[in-house]
C-alpha positions as CSV (number, residue, x, y, z in Angstrom):
1,M,0.2,0.6,0.1
2,A,2.8,2.7,1.2
3,D,4.5,1.8,-2.5
4,S,1.2,2.4,-4.2
5,S,0.3,5.3,-2.9
6,T,4.6,6.6,-3.0
7,A,3.3,5.8,-7.0
8,A,0.6,7.7,-7.2
9,T,2.2,10.9,-5.1
10,T,5.0,10.9,-8.1
11,A,2.8,10.3,-10.6
12,R,1.0,13.7,-9.6
13,P,1.6,16.6,-12.3
14,R,3.1,19.3,-10.7
15,P,2.1,23.2,-11.1
16,A,4.7,23.7,-13.7
17,S,4.1,20.6,-16.1
18,L,0.5,22.0,-16.2
19,A,1.4,25.7,-17.0
20,L,4.1,23.8,-19.9
21,A,1.5,21.8,-21.1
22,I,-1.1,25.3,-22.0
23,P,-0.2,26.2,-25.6
24,A,1.1,29.7,-26.3
25,W,-2.5,30.9,-27.3
26,G,-4.1,29.4,-25.4
27,W,-2.0,31.9,-22.8
28,L,-2.2,34.2,-25.0
29,V,-6.0,34.0,-25.3
30,G,-6.5,34.0,-21.0
31,L,-4.3,37.3,-21.2
32,V,-6.8,38.8,-23.2
33,V,-9.9,37.7,-21.3
34,A,-8.6,38.4,-17.8
35,S,-7.4,41.8,-19.0
36,V,-10.7,43.3,-20.6
37,G,-12.1,42.1,-17.3
38,V,-9.9,43.7,-15.6
39,R,-10.6,47.4,-17.5
40,Y,-14.6,47.2,-18.0
41,G,-13.6,47.3,-14.0
42,F,-11.7,50.9,-14.4
43,G,-13.9,51.3,-16.7
44,R,-17.3,51.4,-14.7
45,R,-15.7,53.8,-11.8
46,M,-15.5,56.5,-14.5
47,V,-19.2,57.9,-14.6
48,A,-18.5,60.6,-16.9
49,P,-16.8,62.1,-19.7
50,W,-14.5,64.5,-19.2
51,I,-11.8,65.1,-21.7
52,M,-13.9,67.7,-23.6
53,V,-15.0,68.0,-26.2
54,D,-13.2,65.2,-27.8
55,E,-15.6,62.8,-26.2
56,I,-18.7,64.3,-26.9
57,I,-17.3,64.8,-30.7
58,Y,-17.3,60.4,-30.3
59,S,-20.1,60.0,-28.7
60,E,-21.7,62.1,-30.8
61,L,-20.5,60.2,-34.0
62,A,-21.0,56.5,-32.9
63,K,-25.1,57.9,-31.9
64,S,-25.6,59.1,-35.1
65,F,-24.2,56.5,-37.4
66,A,-25.9,54.1,-34.7
67,S,-29.1,55.7,-35.7
68,S,-29.2,57.1,-39.6
69,G,-25.7,55.4,-40.8
70,H,-24.4,58.9,-41.0
71,F,-21.3,61.2,-40.0
72,L,-22.8,63.9,-38.2
73,I,-22.3,65.5,-34.9
74,R,-25.3,67.9,-32.9
75,G,-27.6,66.7,-36.1
76,V,-25.4,67.9,-39.0
77,H,-21.9,67.3,-40.4
78,H,-19.6,69.4,-39.3
79,G,-15.5,68.4,-39.7
80,S,-13.8,65.3,-40.7
81,Y,-13.0,62.6,-37.7
82,G,-11.6,59.3,-38.4
83,V,-15.1,57.1,-38.5
84,V,-13.5,53.6,-37.3
85,Y,-13.5,54.3,-34.2
86,P,-17.5,55.3,-33.8
87,V,-18.1,52.1,-36.5
88,L,-16.6,50.3,-33.8
89,V,-18.6,51.9,-30.3
90,S,-22.1,52.2,-32.3
91,P,-23.4,49.2,-31.5
92,A,-23.5,50.3,-27.8
93,Y,-25.6,53.2,-29.2
94,R,-28.0,50.6,-31.7
95,A,-28.4,48.4,-28.5
96,F,-29.5,50.8,-25.8
97,S,-32.3,53.8,-26.0
98,S,-30.5,55.1,-22.3
99,V,-27.2,56.6,-22.9
100,P,-26.0,55.6,-19.8
101,D,-26.6,52.0,-20.3
102,A,-25.5,52.8,-23.8
103,Y,-22.4,54.4,-22.4
104,A,-21.5,51.1,-19.8
105,A,-21.6,49.6,-23.4
106,A,-18.8,51.2,-25.2
107,K,-16.8,51.0,-22.8
108,G,-17.3,47.6,-22.7
109,I,-16.1,47.2,-26.9
110,N,-13.0,49.9,-25.1
111,S,-11.8,47.1,-22.9
112,I,-12.3,44.7,-25.7
113,L,-10.3,47.0,-27.7
114,M,-7.4,47.5,-25.5
115,S,-7.0,44.2,-24.3
116,L,-6.7,43.0,-28.0
117,A,-3.6,45.2,-28.4
118,A,-1.3,42.6,-27.0
119,V,-2.1,40.0,-29.7
120,P,-0.2,41.6,-32.1
121,A,2.4,42.2,-29.3
122,Y,2.9,38.6,-28.5
123,F,3.8,38.0,-32.2
124,L,5.2,41.0,-33.1
125,A,7.6,39.9,-30.1
126,R,7.2,35.7,-31.6
127,R,9.5,37.6,-34.6
128,V,12.5,37.2,-32.4
129,V,12.2,35.7,-28.9
130,Q,11.0,32.6,-27.9
131,P,7.2,32.0,-27.2
132,A,7.3,32.3,-23.4
133,V,8.7,35.9,-23.6
134,A,6.6,37.0,-26.4
135,L,3.8,36.0,-23.5
136,L,5.5,38.6,-21.2
137,A,5.4,41.3,-24.2
138,A,2.1,40.9,-24.3
139,L,1.2,41.1,-20.3
140,L,3.7,44.2,-20.3
141,T,1.0,45.2,-23.0
142,V,-1.4,45.6,-21.8
143,A,-0.5,46.6,-18.2
144,V,0.4,50.8,-19.2
145,P,-1.4,52.9,-17.3
146,S,-3.0,54.6,-21.0
147,M,-5.2,51.5,-20.4
148,L,-7.7,53.4,-18.5
149,Y,-8.5,55.6,-21.5
150,A,-10.9,52.3,-21.9
151,G,-12.5,53.9,-19.6
152,T,-12.7,57.3,-22.1
153,L,-14.5,57.9,-25.7
154,M,-11.4,58.3,-26.9
155,T,-9.7,57.0,-30.2
156,E,-7.1,55.7,-28.2
157,N,-8.9,53.0,-27.9
158,A,-9.4,51.8,-31.6
159,F,-5.2,53.0,-31.9
160,Y,-3.5,51.1,-29.7
161,P,-4.5,47.6,-31.1
162,I,-4.2,49.1,-35.0
163,F,-0.6,50.9,-35.0
164,L,0.5,47.5,-33.5
165,C,-1.0,46.0,-36.2
166,V,1.0,48.2,-38.3
167,A,4.0,48.2,-36.0
168,L,3.5,44.0,-37.0
169,A,3.1,44.6,-40.7
170,L,6.2,46.4,-41.0
171,V,8.7,43.5,-39.7
172,L,6.7,41.4,-41.6
173,C,7.5,43.6,-44.8
174,L,10.8,44.1,-43.6
175,E,12.2,40.6,-43.3
176,R,10.1,39.5,-46.6
177,P,9.6,42.2,-48.8
178,T,6.5,40.3,-50.6
179,I,3.9,42.3,-52.9
180,L,1.4,41.6,-51.1
181,R,3.0,42.2,-47.8
182,Q,3.6,45.6,-49.0
183,L,0.2,46.4,-49.9
184,V,-1.4,44.6,-46.5
185,L,1.0,47.3,-44.5
186,L,-0.9,50.2,-46.8
187,G,-3.9,49.0,-46.0
188,L,-3.3,49.0,-42.9
189,C,-1.5,52.5,-42.8
190,L,-5.2,53.7,-43.9
191,L,-6.7,52.4,-42.0
192,A,-4.8,53.8,-39.3
193,Y,-5.2,57.1,-40.3
194,E,-9.8,56.4,-41.1
195,T,-8.5,56.0,-37.2
196,R,-6.9,58.6,-36.0
197,T,-5.0,61.5,-38.4
198,Q,-2.4,61.2,-36.4
199,A,-1.3,58.1,-38.3
200,L,0.1,60.5,-41.3
201,A,3.4,60.2,-39.3
202,L,3.6,56.4,-40.1
203,V,3.7,57.8,-43.7
204,P,7.6,58.4,-43.3
205,A,8.7,55.8,-41.1
206,I,7.2,52.7,-43.7
207,L,8.9,55.4,-45.9
208,T,12.6,55.1,-43.9
209,A,12.2,52.0,-41.7
210,P,14.0,49.9,-45.4
211,L,16.3,52.6,-45.3
212,L,17.5,51.8,-42.0
213,L,17.3,47.9,-42.2
214,A,19.9,48.3,-45.2
215,W,22.2,50.1,-43.2
216,Y,21.8,47.9,-40.8
217,A,21.8,44.5,-43.0
218,R,24.9,46.7,-44.7
219,R,23.0,45.6,-47.6
220,P,22.9,47.8,-51.3
221,L,20.3,51.2,-51.4
222,R,19.3,49.5,-55.8
223,E,18.8,46.0,-53.8
224,T,16.8,47.7,-50.7
225,A,15.5,50.4,-54.0
226,R,13.9,47.0,-56.2
227,A,12.6,45.0,-53.1
228,F,10.7,48.6,-51.9
229,A,9.4,49.8,-55.0
230,V,5.5,48.4,-54.6
231,L,5.8,50.2,-50.9
232,W,7.4,54.0,-52.0
233,G,5.9,54.0,-56.0
234,V,2.1,53.7,-54.2
235,V,3.2,56.2,-51.6
236,V,4.5,58.5,-53.9
237,A,1.6,58.2,-56.3
238,G,-1.1,59.0,-53.3
239,G,0.7,61.7,-52.2
240,L,0.4,63.3,-55.4
241,L,-3.0,61.9,-56.3
242,V,-4.0,63.5,-52.2
243,L,-2.1,66.8,-53.6
244,A,-3.9,67.2,-57.0
245,V,-7.1,66.1,-55.5
246,E,-7.1,69.3,-52.7
247,L,-6.3,71.8,-55.3
248,A,-8.6,70.6,-57.9
249,R,-10.8,71.5,-55.1
250,G,-9.6,74.7,-54.1
251,H,-8.2,73.9,-50.5
252,S,-5.0,73.5,-48.7
253,P,-2.9,70.5,-49.1
254,A,-3.9,70.9,-45.4
255,A,-6.5,69.3,-46.3
256,A,-6.0,66.4,-45.9
257,L,-5.6,66.4,-42.2
258,G,-9.1,66.9,-41.8
259,S,-10.3,68.1,-38.4
260,Y,-6.7,68.9,-37.7
261,E,-6.0,71.2,-41.2
262,T,-5.3,74.2,-38.8
263,A,-2.1,72.8,-37.6
264,G,-0.7,72.1,-41.0
265,H,-0.7,76.4,-41.4
266,Q,1.0,76.8,-38.4
267,H,4.4,78.0,-38.2
268,Y,6.9,75.8,-36.2
269,A,10.1,77.2,-35.1
270,V,12.8,75.1,-35.3
271,G,14.0,75.9,-31.7
272,A,10.5,74.8,-30.5
273,V,10.4,71.5,-31.7
274,L,13.5,70.2,-31.1
275,K,12.6,71.8,-27.0
276,W,9.9,69.8,-27.0
277,L,11.0,66.6,-28.7
278,L,13.3,67.2,-26.4
279,Y,10.5,66.6,-23.8
280,H,8.0,64.3,-24.8
281,V,11.7,61.6,-25.4
282,A,11.8,62.7,-21.7
283,E,8.9,62.2,-20.6
284,L,8.2,58.2,-22.6
285,D,11.9,57.3,-21.3
286,L,9.8,58.0,-18.3
287,Y,6.7,56.2,-18.7
288,L,8.8,53.0,-19.8
289,G,10.5,52.6,-16.3
290,L,13.8,53.8,-18.5
291,L,15.1,49.8,-19.1
292,P,12.5,49.4,-21.9
293,F,13.8,52.5,-22.9
294,A,17.0,52.0,-23.0
295,A,17.0,48.9,-23.9
296,L,15.8,50.3,-27.2
297,L,18.4,52.8,-27.8
298,L,21.2,50.1,-27.5
299,L,19.8,47.9,-30.4
300,A,19.3,51.0,-32.5
301,L,23.6,51.9,-31.7
302,S,24.6,48.6,-32.2
303,A,22.0,46.7,-34.4
304,R,24.8,46.5,-37.1
305,D,26.7,43.7,-35.0
306,M,23.7,41.8,-33.1
307,P,22.1,38.5,-35.5
308,R,20.1,39.2,-38.8
309,R,17.0,38.3,-37.4
310,A,17.0,41.3,-35.0
311,H,17.6,43.7,-37.8
312,P,13.8,43.9,-39.4
313,F,12.4,44.3,-35.9
314,V,14.9,47.4,-34.7
315,A,14.7,49.3,-37.6
316,G,11.2,49.2,-37.7
317,S,10.8,50.2,-34.1
318,V,13.2,53.1,-34.5
319,A,11.5,54.5,-37.2
320,L,8.3,54.3,-36.7
321,T,8.8,55.4,-32.3
322,A,11.1,58.3,-33.9
323,W,8.7,60.1,-36.9
324,L,5.2,59.6,-34.3
325,V,7.2,60.9,-31.2
326,L,8.8,64.1,-33.5
327,E,5.1,64.7,-35.2
328,V,4.2,65.1,-31.4
329,A,6.9,67.1,-30.4
330,A,5.9,69.7,-33.9
331,F,2.4,70.0,-32.1
332,A,3.2,70.3,-29.0
333,S,5.6,73.1,-29.5
334,L,2.5,75.3,-30.6
335,P,2.0,78.1,-28.2
336,T,-2.1,76.7,-27.6
337,V,-0.3,73.2,-26.7
338,H,2.7,73.7,-24.3
339,R,2.1,70.0,-22.4
340,V,3.8,66.8,-23.6
341,E,1.4,64.8,-25.0
342,E,2.2,61.8,-23.9
343,R,-1.7,60.5,-24.2
344,N,-0.3,60.5,-28.4
345,M,2.4,58.4,-28.1
346,F,2.5,55.6,-25.7
347,Y,1.4,53.5,-28.7
348,V,5.4,53.2,-28.9
349,A,5.9,51.4,-25.7
350,P,4.9,47.7,-26.7
351,L,8.3,48.1,-29.0
352,A,10.3,49.0,-26.0
353,F,8.7,46.3,-24.2
354,V,10.3,43.9,-27.1
355,A,13.4,45.2,-27.4
356,L,14.1,45.1,-23.6
357,L,12.7,41.0,-24.3
358,L,15.2,40.8,-27.4
359,W,18.0,42.2,-25.4
360,L,17.5,39.4,-22.1
361,E,17.5,36.8,-24.9
362,L,20.3,37.7,-26.9
363,G,22.3,37.5,-23.3
364,L,22.3,41.1,-22.0
365,P,24.8,41.9,-24.1
366,R,26.7,45.2,-22.9
367,P,28.9,47.0,-25.8
368,R,31.5,50.0,-24.9
369,L,28.0,52.6,-26.1
370,A,26.0,50.7,-22.9
371,I,27.2,52.9,-20.1
372,P,27.3,56.5,-22.0
373,V,23.2,54.8,-23.4
374,A,22.7,53.7,-19.4
375,V,24.0,58.0,-18.9
376,V,21.4,59.5,-21.2
377,A,18.7,57.1,-19.9
378,A,19.1,58.2,-16.6
379,A,19.6,61.8,-17.2
380,L,16.6,62.4,-19.7
381,P,13.7,62.1,-17.0
382,A,15.2,65.1,-14.8
383,L,15.5,67.8,-17.7
384,L,12.3,68.0,-17.5
385,P,10.6,70.6,-16.3
386,Y,7.6,69.5,-13.3
387,P,6.7,72.6,-12.1
388,S,5.7,73.6,-15.2
389,L,4.4,70.8,-16.7
390,I,2.6,68.9,-13.8
391,G,-1.3,70.7,-13.3
392,V,-4.7,69.2,-14.5
393,Q,-4.0,69.0,-18.1
394,V,-2.0,65.8,-16.6
395,Q,-5.2,64.5,-15.9
396,S,-5.7,63.7,-19.5
397,D,-2.5,63.6,-21.7
398,T,0.4,62.7,-19.1
399,L,-0.7,59.7,-17.3
400,E,2.9,58.7,-15.7
401,L,3.1,62.8,-14.3
402,L,0.6,61.9,-11.5
403,P,2.1,59.6,-9.5
404,W,4.8,62.4,-9.0
405,W,2.4,65.2,-8.3
406,W,1.0,62.6,-5.9
407,V,4.5,62.3,-4.1
408,Q,4.9,66.2,-4.2
409,D,1.6,66.5,-2.5
410,H,2.8,64.4,0.3
411,W,6.3,64.5,0.5
412,I,8.5,66.9,-1.3
413,T,8.3,70.4,-3.2
414,L,7.4,70.5,-6.4
415,G,11.4,71.6,-7.5
416,E,12.5,68.7,-5.9
417,V,10.8,66.1,-8.1
418,R,13.6,66.4,-10.4
419,W,15.8,65.2,-8.5
420,A,13.8,62.2,-6.7
421,V,13.3,61.2,-10.6
422,L,16.8,61.8,-11.1
423,G,18.0,59.9,-7.9
424,C,15.6,56.8,-9.0
425,A,16.7,57.2,-12.7
426,I,20.5,57.1,-11.4
427,V,19.7,53.6,-9.5
428,L,17.4,51.9,-12.8
429,A,20.9,52.7,-14.8
430,A,23.2,51.1,-12.4
431,A,20.4,47.9,-12.9
432,F,20.8,48.2,-16.8
433,L,24.7,47.8,-16.4
434,R,24.4,45.8,-13.3
435,T,22.1,43.2,-13.7
436,P,24.1,39.9,-14.5
437,V,22.1,37.2,-17.0
438,R,20.7,34.9,-14.5
439,L,18.5,37.3,-12.9
440,A,17.8,39.0,-16.2
441,L,14.0,38.3,-15.8
442,A,13.8,40.7,-13.0
443,L,14.7,43.3,-15.5
444,P,10.8,43.1,-16.7
445,A,9.5,41.9,-13.9
446,F,10.4,45.7,-12.3
447,V,8.3,47.3,-15.1
448,L,5.3,45.2,-14.4
449,V,6.2,46.0,-10.7
450,Y,7.0,50.0,-11.2
451,Y,3.1,50.3,-13.1
452,A,1.2,48.5,-10.5
453,V,2.3,51.1,-7.9
454,T,1.8,53.5,-10.1
455,L,-1.2,52.3,-10.9
456,A,-3.0,53.5,-7.8
457,P,-2.6,57.3,-8.4
458,I,-3.0,57.3,-11.6
459,E,-6.5,55.9,-11.7
460,N,-7.4,57.1,-7.8
461,G,-5.6,59.6,-6.0
462,L,-6.3,62.5,-5.6
463,H,-5.6,64.4,-9.4
464,G,-6.7,60.3,-11.3
465,V,-9.0,60.2,-13.4
466,R,-11.5,59.0,-11.3
467,R,-11.6,61.9,-9.7
468,A,-11.7,63.7,-13.2
469,S,-14.4,62.0,-13.9
470,L,-16.0,62.6,-10.7
471,G,-15.6,65.9,-11.1
472,A,-16.7,66.5,-14.6
473,L,-19.7,65.2,-13.6
474,F,-20.4,67.7,-11.1
475,Q,-19.7,70.4,-12.4
476,G,-22.1,69.8,-15.1
477,N,-25.2,67.3,-13.1
478,T,-26.3,67.4,-9.9
479,T,-29.3,66.0,-10.2
480,G,-29.1,62.1,-9.3
481,Q,-29.4,61.0,-12.7
482,R,-26.9,61.0,-15.4
483,D,-30.4,61.6,-17.8
484,W,-32.9,63.4,-16.3
485,I,-33.4,65.3,-19.2
486,D,-34.8,61.7,-21.3
487,R,-35.9,60.1,-17.6
488,T,-38.3,63.5,-17.9
489,V,-39.1,64.8,-21.5
490,G,-38.6,61.2,-23.5
491,R,-36.0,60.0,-25.4
492,S,-37.5,61.5,-29.0
493,A,-38.3,65.1,-27.5
494,N,-36.7,68.1,-29.0
495,V,-34.7,69.8,-26.1
496,A,-32.9,72.9,-26.8
497,F,-30.4,73.9,-25.7
498,V,-29.7,78.1,-25.3
499,W,-25.9,78.9,-24.4
500,S,-25.6,81.8,-21.8
501,G,-22.2,82.0,-21.0
502,R,-23.2,82.3,-17.9
503,T,-22.9,78.8,-16.3
504,D,-20.4,76.0,-16.4
505,A,-20.2,74.1,-19.6
506,F,-20.2,71.1,-18.2
507,T,-23.5,71.9,-17.9
508,L,-24.0,72.0,-21.6
509,W,-21.7,68.5,-22.4
510,E,-22.8,66.6,-19.9
511,N,-27.0,66.6,-20.6
512,E,-26.3,66.6,-24.2
513,F,-23.7,63.3,-24.2
514,F,-26.6,61.4,-21.5
515,N,-30.1,62.5,-23.1
516,R,-30.7,62.1,-26.7
517,S,-33.2,64.3,-25.9
518,V,-30.8,67.5,-26.1
519,R,-30.2,68.2,-29.9
520,K,-29.4,72.0,-31.5
521,V,-27.0,74.2,-29.5
522,Y,-28.4,77.9,-29.5
523,E,-25.5,80.3,-28.4
524,L,-27.0,83.7,-26.4
525,G,-23.6,84.7,-25.0
526,S,-19.9,84.2,-26.0
527,P,-18.9,81.1,-27.9
528,I,-18.5,77.8,-25.6
529,G,-15.7,77.2,-27.6
530,G,-14.5,73.8,-28.9
531,G,-15.6,74.3,-31.9
532,L,-18.0,72.3,-31.8
533,P,-21.8,73.7,-34.3
534,A,-23.4,75.6,-32.7
535,T,-26.0,78.8,-33.7
536,E,-25.1,82.4,-32.5
537,V,-28.7,84.1,-31.4
538,S,-29.3,87.3,-30.8
539,V,-32.8,88.8,-28.9
540,D,-35.6,90.7,-31.2
541,E,-35.8,94.3,-29.1
542,R,-39.1,94.4,-31.0
543,T,-40.4,90.2,-29.6
544,G,-37.8,89.1,-27.0
545,E,-37.5,86.4,-29.4
546,L,-34.5,84.1,-30.7
547,V,-33.0,84.8,-34.0
548,P,-32.1,83.3,-36.2
549,H,-35.7,81.9,-35.5
550,A,-35.0,79.1,-32.8
551,R,-37.9,76.9,-32.4
552,A,-38.1,73.7,-29.8
553,Q,-40.4,71.3,-28.0
554,Y,-38.6,72.2,-24.6
555,A,-35.4,74.5,-24.0
556,L,-32.5,73.7,-21.2
557,T,-31.0,76.9,-20.0
558,D,-29.7,78.6,-17.1
559,E,-31.9,80.9,-14.6
560,A,-29.9,83.8,-16.1
561,V,-32.0,83.3,-19.8
562,P,-35.8,84.4,-18.9
563,L,-36.9,82.4,-21.7
564,A,-41.2,81.6,-21.8
565,G,-42.0,78.4,-21.2
566,T,-43.3,76.3,-18.2
567,V,-40.9,75.0,-16.2
568,V,-41.0,71.1,-16.1
569,A,-37.7,70.3,-14.3
570,R,-34.6,71.9,-12.3
571,D,-31.1,71.2,-11.4
572,R,-31.1,73.6,-8.9
573,P,-27.4,73.8,-7.1
574,K,-26.5,74.7,-11.2
575,K,-28.6,76.6,-11.5
576,M,-30.7,74.7,-15.2
577,V,-33.6,74.8,-15.4
578,L,-36.0,72.7,-18.2
579,L,-38.5,74.0,-19.8
580,R,-41.7,73.2,-22.3
581,V,-42.0,75.8,-25.1
582,D,-43.7,74.4,-27.9
583,G,-42.5,76.8,-30.6
584,P,-40.2,79.7,-30.7
585,L,-37.6,80.6,-28.0
586,R,-38.9,84.0,-27.1
587,E,-37.5,85.9,-23.7
588,T,-39.6,87.4,-21.7
589,Q,-37.8,90.3,-20.3
590,L,-34.9,92.7,-22.3
591,V,-31.9,93.5,-20.1
592,F,-30.0,96.5,-22.0
593,G,-26.8,98.6,-19.7
594,L,-24.5,95.4,-18.8
595,Y,-21.8,93.9,-20.4
596,G,-20.9,89.9,-19.6
597,D,-20.1,89.3,-16.4
598,T,-23.1,91.2,-14.5
599,W,-20.9,94.7,-14.1
600,S,-23.7,97.8,-15.7
601,G,-22.3,100.7,-17.4
602,P,-23.9,104.7,-15.9
603,R,-27.5,103.3,-16.8
604,V,-29.6,100.4,-17.9
605,T,-32.5,100.2,-18.5
606,Y,-34.9,96.6,-17.4
607,T,-37.9,95.8,-19.4
608,R,-40.8,93.4,-19.1
609,L,-42.9,92.0,-21.8
610,D,-46.5,91.2,-22.0
611,C,-46.3,92.7,-19.0
612,T,-49.8,93.5,-16.4
613,G,-48.1,94.7,-13.5
614,G,-46.6,92.8,-10.9
615,S,-43.2,93.8,-9.5
616,V,-39.4,92.6,-10.1
617,S,-36.5,91.5,-7.8
618,V,-33.6,93.3,-8.9
619,Q,-29.9,92.2,-7.0
620,L,-27.8,94.6,-6.6
621,A,-23.8,94.6,-5.3
622,S,-20.6,97.2,-5.3
623,D,-17.2,96.8,-5.5
624,P,-15.1,97.5,-2.2
625,H,-11.9,96.9,-4.6
626,L,-13.6,99.5,-7.2
627,F,-15.5,101.7,-5.3
628,H,-14.1,103.2,-1.5
629,R,-17.5,104.7,-0.8
630,G,-20.9,104.3,-1.4
631,Q,-23.3,104.6,-4.6
632,T,-26.4,105.5,-5.8
633,V,-28.6,104.2,-8.0
634,T,-32.2,105.6,-9.1
635,F,-34.9,103.8,-10.4
636,R,-38.4,104.9,-13.2
637,T,-41.1,103.4,-13.6
638,G,-43.8,105.3,-15.4
639,T,-44.9,108.1,-12.8
640,R,-42.8,106.0,-9.9
641,T,-38.9,106.8,-8.7
642,G,-37.0,106.1,-6.0
643,R,-33.6,105.5,-5.4
644,M,-31.0,103.1,-2.9
645,R,-27.1,104.4,-1.2
646,L,-24.6,101.0,-1.2
647,R,-21.8,100.8,0.6
648,P,-18.8,99.4,-1.5
649,Q,-19.2,96.0,0.5
650,W,-23.1,96.0,0.5
651,A,-25.3,93.6,-1.4
652,E,-29.0,93.9,-1.8
653,T,-32.1,93.1,-3.1
654,I,-34.8,96.5,-4.1
655,Q,-38.7,95.1,-4.9
656,I,-39.9,97.7,-7.7
657,P,-43.9,97.6,-8.3
658,L,-44.6,97.9,-11.9
659,S,-46.7,100.0,-14.1
660,R,-48.0,98.2,-17.4
661,G,-47.1,101.2,-20.7
662,A,-47.7,100.7,-23.9
663,N,-47.8,97.4,-25.9
664,G,-48.0,95.7,-22.4
665,R,-44.4,95.9,-22.2
666,C,-43.2,97.3,-18.2
667,V,-40.1,99.2,-17.9
668,V,-37.6,100.5,-15.6
669,H,-34.8,102.2,-16.2
670,F,-31.6,103.0,-13.7
671,A,-28.9,105.0,-13.1
672,V,-26.0,104.7,-10.9
673,S,-23.3,107.1,-9.9
674,P,-20.5,107.3,-9.2
675,T,-18.9,105.1,-11.6
676,A,-15.3,103.7,-12.3
677,V,-12.8,103.0,-14.4
678,P,-10.8,100.5,-13.6
679,G,-7.7,100.7,-16.0
680,N,-4.7,97.8,-15.9
681,G,-6.8,97.6,-20.0
682,D,-10.3,97.2,-19.0
683,P,-11.7,100.8,-20.4
684,R,-14.9,100.2,-19.5
685,R,-16.9,102.5,-17.3
686,L,-18.5,100.0,-14.5
687,G,-21.3,101.3,-12.2
688,L,-22.4,98.5,-10.0
689,H,-23.1,94.8,-10.3
690,F,-26.7,93.5,-11.4
691,T,-26.9,90.1,-10.3
692,G,-30.5,89.4,-11.0
693,F,-33.8,90.4,-11.8
694,A,-36.7,88.0,-10.6
695,Y,-40.0,88.6,-12.1
696,S,-43.7,88.4,-9.9
697,P,-46.9,88.7,-11.6
């Protein structure tokens, strides 16, 4: 019995044997499925869109395509945006009428798309490393912090796996440049362009990669030209065709950039581009945790002395990384940008991961170049101007700066961040140079730990993306129901948004995102910004109607806009009202003599339309920074006159009885004395703050 028991114990399979029995594709499928679950879980923690106005644009395009097959924004053709991502998430809006449900489903689709990036990353790694090591590359690919964008409606979700498919196709083409492989590569580049215009950087990358390969492999240029004639010929012919078409239409060649055409008309200063190129390379180094960056740089500089099987991968990776980062740096150099756009370049991270694993598989070779490479990799992150870069903008664009913002909040000053980063980088550079071959796997393991540790402050820290999402929702909606308008009037209703310029822009963006019934936007105040289609309107002084002709079934606006209609719902903390109007949008009262910020001039006139009497309550306030003694406001309505004196620090409300005049109008004239000109670039003559008019019949 003892012998049989011993035999049974010996026959029991060990965990390591079970792991080896599972084929690589099984592990890859399991990794993708696990990643989908994890990413969807994080995505659900983002309760509302917050990267504006991008998420509005792509939700509008997806809604429109799902319902009509057209790509419309606020019901009209506007701009020229990539169509691939809206098509991919449109089933969510087709399947669910409730926008919050569709939003959750869209994030599920995002989780699948982003997790599928592991597949091309695995096959890309398999060109140069063994299956088990390639699985590690796939794991690193879905561990990057930018996977959190799965919780946003952004093209990054589709572009990440598509970019890696382009990278894989490029390496395959460099290995064996058949006509079919070259055409597939071109087709994938076109697909990437239809996802993000940024993919234009792929064109110079795929054109220069064969030249780089020729240099690595010591191959004659004539031979390279023959091998890649189809690739180069199609790109040149396609470029000439696009140029001819745009010129024939009377457009600038920059029109090929679609909605980013204005970027093609900008002046790019060489010095500024080089400065921001340095910053972007430095931040990419920081994003990668230094080790993959150093490995890619070392391979790029010493590939000629490495096995020929590594040449196509290194040539393709260097070309893609260099051109993409250069493009992003040029965009960041514009005066309207001036920030590190990590969000636009994280796609190259898997190339660096594979480079690190290839270096490991080659036995950690350290030629004489290794020391200067390690020094450069350690020094670069210290060159970033952290005090000017760390701020609200990094929440959406530069995720790997968020952990350092958290460190600054708790332990060090903003000026000390540079030195803390440098200290960590020196330790990693030493590890790059001194880690023995037997501990080689500790290097990619560190990168995984790095991403795990920094995930908490990026996702849920004080400045993290979840807090940004919660803040955006609170800025726009405090009713407790994200689709409160649809719940009140129905999803098929026609609700117009009237923008006065006095409220937070998120009161528009959040409400139109979550409510199908919110359709046209009318700008009564200064333009809201963001470049989305809206109709500028003004008030007809005779009828009070918004012109040009504006009609709707319902209207959503803030309480400062006195629209005629019946209130059916409110967001009281945000002072937003939903009115049933059933016809032309019309104001019930007119106020002249106010500037856009509630300041008055010396005279103000208030007119109530269709007035049968009653009274108006007027809220007034002075300003002790401008006035050091009291002010007097005189008012006249009909035969009644009155006056009130306000001290500089006072705020008062006065109730004025109204007398009906001609054409059913009640008019009150105000005169303010004294007035003052603030100066410092403000030439206005200011009186009092008229902060509100409330009519009572």
